Structure formats: C-alpha cells, structure tokens
N, C-alpha and C positions, 0 to 999 in steps of 0.2 A: 371815624366818630370818634371825640370826647370825648368825657365826664370830667372837664377841669370847674365848669363853670356850667350853672345849668340853664344859661341863656345860650347854652350852643342846643337846648333841645329844641322841638317843639310841642305844642303838648298833644300829638298824636304818638310823636316818640314816648314822650310820660305813661298817657295811657297802654301804649306796645310795653315796656319794662313792667305797667303794674298786671296785666294781663299776662307775663311767663310766671309770676307767682307763685303763681296757682296750677300753672304746663305741667303736667304728667313728666313733659323731658327734662333729662338733666344733662348726660354726659357733652362734650366736644371736646374738638382736639385742636390740641393747640399748646404751649407753655409759655409761667405769668412771671412779668419777674417782681420782683417785690421791694418793696424799698419802704420804710417806717419808723420814721421821724417820734416820737415820744414813745406814754405808758402807751394810752391809749387803748384800756386792755376790751369792752368791749367792742368798736373795729375789730380789731387785732382778732378778737379769739371771732368776730364769723367772716369774718373777708376769708383767713385761716381755712375757714370750715367749709367754708364756702368752697372752696377751692379744692381742697382733700373731693366733695360731695360730688361736684361737676369731672372729678380723673386728671382736674387742670398739674404737671407735672409744676413745682416751683424750682424758680430759685430765689434766696433772698444774697440782695444786690443792699448789703447797707451803706447810708447813707450817700447814696445814689448821685444827688445835688450838694452834696456840697463841695466839691470839689473847685479845683478853676478851670476845669478843662470847658471849651466853650459847651454846651449844650448842641450844636449841631455834631458836630463829634464827636458828644456818646450815643445820640440818636445811630448819626451815620456807624460808628463800630459795633452798637449791640442790638438794633433790629434786627438783622438777619437770624435771629438768636432767638427772640420771643415774640408771641403776636400777642400780648399783652402786658399795661403794668398797669402797675398799681402804689400810687405812691404814698405818702403821705409830707409832708411837706411843709414848712414852715412861711418859703419861703416866695408865695406864690405866685410871683411875678417871672420866679427862673422857673416852675412849675409850667405853666403859663408855655414861655418860651421854648421850656422843653417839646410840649406837646405839639407843638408845632413844627418844630426839627424831625416829629420822628411823624416815620410810615404808621405805627400799627395804632390802634386808641390808648391812650391813659386817663386812668381811674380817680379824679382826687378824691382819697381816702379820708382826708382834709388838707385843708390847708388857710395861713393867718384871714385869708379874702371869704371862705365859703367850708361851708359842709353838705355838698351836693345829695350822699349817699344817706344822711340823719337823717334831711328835709325830708324826702323822699319815702323814708321807711315810714318819719312822723303822720307828713303824706297822706299816704296811704292807709294806715289806722283810722281818719277822720273818716276818707274817704267809703271804707268799707262795715266801718263802726260808730259814724252820727250820719252820715250824707251826705248829698256831692260833696264834695269840694264845693263848687260854685254857692252854692246858701249855706255852710256852713260859719256860723261868726266867733271867729282866729282872733282873737291875741296876741303880740308881740309882749311880754312883759316884763322892763328893765332897758340897759345902755346896744348901743348895735354891736355886735356879737357878728361873727362868723360864720352860724345858727341863724344870726336872724338871715344876716344880709343873702345866706344862701333862699331862703322864707323867701325876701323883697324879690328873689332874679323870679322863684317860681310862680307869684301871684303874679309879677309883670307875664308872662308864657301863658296861664293858664286862667288867667282873664282875671282872678277870683283878686275877691274886697279882704284887707286886712289894716286892724285898730290896731298901736303899735304903742304902747304907753312909757310914756321916758323922758327924761325933764328936759325943757326945754334946748338947749343949748348942743342935745342931741338932733332937734326937729332936719329935716333932711328934705326935698323933691325926690318924691321915687312913685312912677309908675301907682298904681292901683294899692297903696297903701297909706291912710293918714296918722297921722301922731297925733297925739297928745301928749300930757304933764300927768293928766288923772282918767276916770276912766269909771262913770257909775252907772252906762246901757250896760244893757244882757249882753252875756256872749254864747255862744256853747261849746267854750273849749282856748284856756290860757297857757302861754308857753314863755319857761322862765326857760336860762341863760348863766352861767359864773359871769360873774360882772368880767371887765376889763385889767385889767393895773392900771392905777387912777380912777378909774371913778368911782369910788364907792363913794366918794363926795356929795357923787353931786348923782346916788343912787338910792333906793327905795326897794326894805324888802318886800316882800308878796306877800302878802296881811291874812286872816282868817273871816276880820274885816272885812279887807278888796274881797273876798272869794265872795260872800253872801252880798254885795254890793254889786256882781255879775252875776247872781243868781244859778249861782253856787254851779258855776261848768264843770268842765272832766279837766283836772288841774294835768300836765303832759312837762315836768320837769324835766331839763336837756343833762341829763348825767358828766359827769359828774355831780352831781346838787349839792348844796351847803346849808344845812338846816340854821340863822343867823345873820346867813349871810344874803344870793339872792330871797330867801324864802326867811318867814321867820314859825310861818306855818309849818309842824310834821306832815308830812305828805300822806306814811303810813297812820298819823290819823284820820285823814280826810276820805268825807267816801268815795268821794269822786276823783281820788288819783289813779293817772292811766295804767301807773302796775308794772311790774316789771316781767308781769308777761308782756303787755306791751314791744318790750323792742329785744322777743322774741324774733319780730320781724323784721330784724336787721339781716339776718339770714336768709331769709329768702326773698327779702329783694333786691343784696347785693348779688345775691346770687343770678335775679335776674338779670342786673344790669349787665355782668361778666357775660351772660349769654347774651341778650344782645348785642351789646357793644363787638362782639365778636363774630353776631349773623352779621351784621356790617359791613364788615369787614370782610365779609365772605367765606370765612370756617364755615363748615356744614354742620347739625344742631346735630344730632340723634334721637 
C-alpha cells in the first residue's frame, strides 16, 4: 500500500491510522529511504523525528526522482535495501509512477498534486476537537492548491461534504465538494492555503469580516501563511486561530502513517 494520494485509502484505512496516533507501540523494523525537495521545514522536522522515534534506520537519497533514469530501474535497484520510501517531489506523475513500480510502500510528503499527510493531520484535529468529520462544516478558502485537492480526495473517501470558496473560474465538478464564489453561511472551520503563482488577480484574502459572516469559525491556515496574501487578518489576533499547537499533530500522524504502511507491507510492530 502507498500513500501517494488519499484516494488510495479506504475509510477503514483512515480510521486505522488515526487510531494509531494514540497507540503506545512505537518501534518498527526496517530502513527508510528519504528524499526531500525544497524547504518544507515543518514536514521535514516531523518526519525526521518520526523516523527517530520509531527507531527506523534512515538513508537520505537527495533528488531521488530528478534523474533521467527510468523509475522502474530506480525501484528495481533500490527496493532490496529499503522497507519504505518517504518522498517530497513536485513532479506528482513521476512520484506516482515510481510508487507503482516499487514493491515497497511510498509516502508522498508533498507533491504538486497533493499533501496527504498534512490533510490527514488537519482532519484528525477536526475529528478529535470539533466532532465527527461527517458533521463538522468545513470551508476551504482560496484557489485550488495541492492541500485543497487532498481535502477534495478525503471528502470523497470519507463521504463528508466540503464548501470551497474561490473565484468561479476555479469551480469544477468534484464529488462531495460544493463550490461558491462567496459564503455567508455559518461554518465550523475555515482552512486557507498559500495562493499558487498566477492566481493572485482572481483571489481575495480572508478577512475578519468574512470570519464574522461565517459565525467566527476555527481558523486553520496552512503554513507558511502570508498576512497580506491569503489572509488579511493576523491569525494571532483572532481568538479562534487553531494555533501552533495544532501542527504538533504532524508528528504523531506521520508516525502513525509509517507504522500503518509498514504493517500492511508485513513488517512486524512491537
């Protein structure tokens, strides 16, 4: 089993990962291959800490997929040495092709098309603090991003509804997702993400007035956020900012993802 896209999971898989977040068992057996494009300071920090806490051996493979070598050959040569790959790679298609070629689990630590571990973490936060994700009213604010596309995927997998507020030119037919150019109804949580380059002229920052119209929901901005970009309100001045503590959940959720995929691949958990 891979986690390149959340569409690869069933609702039972998601629930099993979330149950492992609070499970006391930690150690697993194996060696992880680690390739990480760009900065990603939070995801890098928490995955490296998760490897350490699980006592996984880690070998870094810089720019693993940024070669002309066929991915089937990369997987064929490297699979004997690794039990799991964790890869941050902008080229989602090449990442997916590598995962399909490998006999080992592959985790997408972020690509141009998705950020599954980030969204599993935020959804876990919602589930454990605001209530069943099937009932919580979730709003995505801004143009489609890799984070938002993973939210679209999770809504389809788990069968909950999402509201996505963005310019009409970005509206599309996505199961379980309602698109709107404005939102005046009450929601429980609103999620923002940085604007992709070229969408600035079609995007509007989330304001304190918008939050008031939505009933003062929990504000969950995807870092790194920009005040004056996707937000005109400083989250630190908003009483219902999810806060820095919320992102501490990246570590236990990523740790649970590693444990779950390794267990599905036949590795024994202690």
